[in-house]
N, C-alpha and C positions, 0 to 999 in steps of 0.2 A: 427458438423453433429454429433457428439456423445452425445452431447446437450440435441440435439431436437428429436434421438430416444428412449432416455430415457425420456423424457418429454411425450412425444404422449402414452407410457405407458400404462402412468397412465391418465391423460384424455381420453385417446381412450379405458381405463378399467371400467375409470367411465361412459361411454356414454352406452358400451355395457350391465352395470349391473343397469343402468336407464331403459333402452328397459325392461330387464329381468324382471325385481320388475314391471313396469308398466304396461310393455305387457304382462307379462308372469302369474305377481302375482309369482314371485319367490324371495321374501325378505330375504331368504337364502343365498343369491350371497354374500350380505355387509358384513357377518359373515367370509365367505369362505374369502374372499378378503384380509380380515384386519389379519384373522388368517395364509395367505400364505406368510403375511409379517414378522411374529416371525417364520412359518417354515423354511423362504428361508434363512432370517437372521442367522440363526442358521444351518442352514444347509451349507452356502458362510462359516461361521466360522471353523466347523465342516473337509470341503474339503479344505482349507485351514493348518489347523492343521497336518491333514494327510499328504499333498504334503509335509511340510516338509523335514520329513525323503528321501523319495523318488528322491525329488527335491534335496540334498544335497548329493545322492549321487552321481547324475551325474552330476551332477556342479562337483562334485569332479573330477569326472572320464577327462569330461571334458577340466578342467584344466587340468590339466595329459598330454592332447594331445595335449593341448595348446602350455606348456612348454616344450614338447616334438618335438616340430618343424612340426607336422601335416599339420596343415598349408601352413606352404613352402612349402615341399613335395606336397600339395596340388596344390599352387600356381604355382611352378615347372613344377609340370604336366601337366598342359593344360593353360600358357602363350603364347605356339605355336598358338591354335586357338586365343587366346584373341587378339591378334597380328591383327591378320585378320580382325577381326571382330570391331575393333573400326582403322579404315584406320586414322582418323585426327590425332590419337596421335603416334607423333613422337617415334620410338624406344630408348630405353633407358630415358624416360621424366619418371618423380615422380607421374604423371598420369598411366603412365600403374601399375609399382608395386601392386601401390593402388588398381587401377582396380580390379586385380588378387587376391590381400589377401580380400578382400572384397568377391570377391565371392568361394574363400576358404572357406571360417568365416561363408559363408551360408550356404553350402554344410553339414559343420560336425554342423549347429546348435548352432556357439559360439553369442552369442546377441549381448554380450557382447562385443567384440572384432568387429563383423561386421560394428557394427551400427557407430562406429569412422574409423573402416577406410570406409564407404562407403562415410560419409562426406566428409574425407582427399580426396577421389578418386574426388569426385560433385567439392572440392575447387579446385584441380587440374585440370581437365579437364574444371572450367571456367578461367582461364587462357589460354587455348587456343580458347578460344569461343570469336568469334569477335563482338559480340553483348554481350549488360550491361545486357540486362533482356526479354532474349529470347533462350529459350536453343537450342544447337549445337544438331547437327546427338547425335553424341556419347553420350552424357550426357542424348539424350531420350533412348538410345538403353542401357547403363549402366543402366536408372532408371524401363525399362518395363523387363527384364533380374532379378532383385531385387524384383517387386512387383513379379517373377513366380521363383524364383530360386529353383531351385532342393534342398531340403534338404536331408541328407543322412539315420541324426537321429533324426526324431522328437522328443526328450529330453521330450518336453511339453506333446505332445498327451498321449504316453508312461503311464506319471505321473497320468495325471488325469485317464485315463483309471485301471491302481493299484487303482487307493484311492475309485472308483467308484464300484470297485468287478468286472472288467474281469476276465476271468479265464484264458486266457493270454495276458495279454494287450500288447504282439508287435504281436497280429496277422494281424493289419493291416501294419505293418509295407512295404510285397512289395505292397498293392494295394496304399497304401501313395506313393510311389516310383515311382510307375508307372503313378500316375496323376499327380505327381507333375513335372514329366520327360515332359510330354504331354504338360503340361502347359508351361511351360519354354521354347519348340522347338514349338509350335504355335505363342507364340510371339514373338524371333525372327522370325521366317519368315512373319509374317504379316510386323513386324517395318523393314525389311531387303525391303521386297517389296515398301512398301511407300516410303523409301532409299534412292532405288535401288541401295540396295549393294550387291554385287558382295558373295554369297552363293557357286558359283558351283568351289569352289578352291579345290586343291589337300587336303590341309592340312585339312582347314573346315569339308568336305563332308569327311574324314576320320575320325574324331571325331564324326562327328556328326553322320555319319553312323554307327560305332563302337556303339554308346550308343546306337541308334535304334535297329539296331539287336539282342542285348540283353535285353532287353526289349521288342521286339517283341517276343523271345526268351520265356521267360517270363511266356508271355500269350498263345503262341500258346503249352508248355509242360503243362500246369496249366488247361487247358481252355481243353483236352481230358482227362484227368483224373476222374474218380467218384468223387462224394462230400467228402467224410471221404475221398478216398485217398490224396483227395485237402487239405484239413485244415490239414492234419497231415505233408503233407510233406513242403507243405507252412510257418507251424511254426514253423516247422526243419528247413529249412534254414533261415527264418525271424530270429530265435535265436542262429545259428549258424553261420549267418554274425555278425552281433552285438557285440557278444563276442568274434569272432572274431579280431573285431576293437578294442573290450576294450585291450586286447592282444598286436595289431599292437602298441597301443598308447603308451601300458608298454615299449613295445622292444624299441621304438625310442626314452620316457623318462632314458630308462638305458644308453641308447647306448650315447647321451647325458651331461650325468650323474646325470640327475636331481634325489631331494629326494623326488622320489614317494609317499612317506605319505604324507612328512610335502605339496608337491605340494596338493595333495587328499582334506587333510584337509583346507587349503586357499580355493581352490576352493568350499568344501563342507559348509563354514561360508559363501560364498553367498550363498550361498541354502538358508539356513534359513533367508538371508534379503531379499534374492526375494518372497521366501513361505508367510512370516508374511507384506510384502509390498504390497501383492495383494490384504488384504482381506477386506480393504477400498471402491476397486474395483469391487473384486468381489461378494459382501453384495451388493450395488447398483443395478448391471446389475441383479443379480438373483431376488434382490426383486422386482423391474421391469419389469421381464419376466414374475417372479409364479403371480404377481395381472394382470398382463396380461390374463396370462392365465386363472389363475380362475376368472376372468369375464368373460371366453365365449369367448372372442373376437380375442384370438390365434386359438380355436378349429372352430370361423366360417370360419375364412381365409384358413386354411389348409383343411377343408369340404370344403369351395368351388374349392380348387385348386385339390381335389382329385377327386370330379365330375366331372370337366372338365376333367381330365387327363383320369378317370376310363370309361369315355363318347367316349374318341378317343381310346377305347380299349389298354390302356396302365396300365399295373403295377403301383399301389398304393401305393406299400409298403416303396420308395423311400421320401414321400410326407413331412415324419414326421418329416430330414433333412432339406427340405426345409428351417426353420429360420437361419441357418449355412451359409447356402450357398446367400441366399438373404443379411445377416449380414457381412458377409468373406471381399466385396469392401472395405466397408464401414468403419467399425471399425474391432481393433483386439479384444480389453476385451470382445465389443457386440457379439463375436463369438466364444468368447472363454464361453461366459457368457450360450451362446443359445445351445454351444455344449453341455456343465455340467447340463444344463436342461434338454435335451431331452436325455439325460443317466441319468441322477436324475428320467423322469418320463417313463421312458420307460427300462431303464436298460442300464449296458456298455457293454453286450451281447448281445441285441437285434441286429434286422437288422438294426434300425433307428437311433442306436447308432453310431454301426459299418459305416454307413454313414454318420454318420454327421463327425466320425474321420478323413476318410477319406478325407471329402471335406476340413474338417481343416488344413487337413495338406497337402491340393493341391497347394493354392498358398499364396501369401501373402496376404496383407491387401491393396489396392492400392491405395487410397484419403491420408490414412496417410500417406505412406512413398512417393508420389509426395509434399504433404505439408511440411515434413521433410526435404526430400534433395536441392528439390524447394528451397522452405524457406532459408536455409544458406547460395545460392550463389545470394537470391535476383531475383531466376529469377520468373517474369510475364507471360509472355506468352510460355503456356505448349506444342503450336504445337500441336504434335498426339500423343503425352506421355498418353494422358490416355487412350484413344480409341484404342488404343495399348495394354496398359496394362488392360482393361475390355475384349479386346479378351482375351488373354493369362488366365482371371479366367471364364472366360466361357468356355472355352476349358478345362479347370482343372476342374473344378466342372461337366461337361459335363460327361468326362472320369471317374470322382471319383467314380459316380453314376453306371455307366456302368462296372466298372471294379468291383465295391461294388458285384452286381450281379452274375459277373461271379465268386468270391470265399465265398460271400456268403450268396447266393441267393437260 
């Protein structure tokens, strides 16, 4: 899929450039496209280089949380809920622990821990699956929750915003939290409806009702504030919560007698490797997107959407963030490239840059997750997994746009 998208950027750019040259006499488009390849390659390297320090910082902090037992605490807190959401998993079965641990790692943004735990959970769920090549209800629900998983600390987005000059890189924290919660809730409800899973149980309603009340309370409180007060208080709350989480990680690690400094350095090394490792992918995506924009093809698409939306009487401020929304279900690296390109073109603190950031954090990459997790256990028939995952994506993206208007519009 990513190969087709990336190739499309270049061929579509070539066709658009031919039309501008032969149809409108704009011969300068060729120089603009070639120049964009050099500019975007340099931009990709500079961004990746600048990411090194911030990525090392956050992955070091996350390693402290991981070794301090934060995943285990979250898993213990949500275990009663997940036992009822996965009725096909017997109590005490290895799948139960793997599912809960994977969800907890996803909440903390620990991709390095979440993916192996997720694959382990899928393998354990497969041992309970009566079919060798068709996904079970429990496997589908697990995948849908994964593709829309609530991420409490969207480290990568904070990192990109910091590198691209955002005055307050964490100002998107609360909007992302609201959007990703709504995405997960819709994915859960839609999948439960298809599978006729009973959500009207006291424990399930207690968890979901409590979390919904918190999110609704945040929206109700901030929607009543004047714009300036909303920005100040949301920034204060976001930074207070994030730093409190860091202190909680430290406290748990101290309690378990973890060497905080060594754990931080160990995680920071992974941060350095991660930042360096993304350079080829970042160069590829940004060059492709840069050529697509320089040819005029991207602006043509966005102008068409903007005209249609404006004609319907709807504000068009979110349209420049649309490429990230369209790419998100298909490709993680593609959506990341679109996010960076949008912030680079319009500014990290522009409305489009903030909407794209919230969209990026609202949901996961559905088709990638389906391919990796189902591929690991050789599932060929995914049944309703893709449709339910895309429903969660759509909900997350719509809420991301709406909540961005609430906080930044």
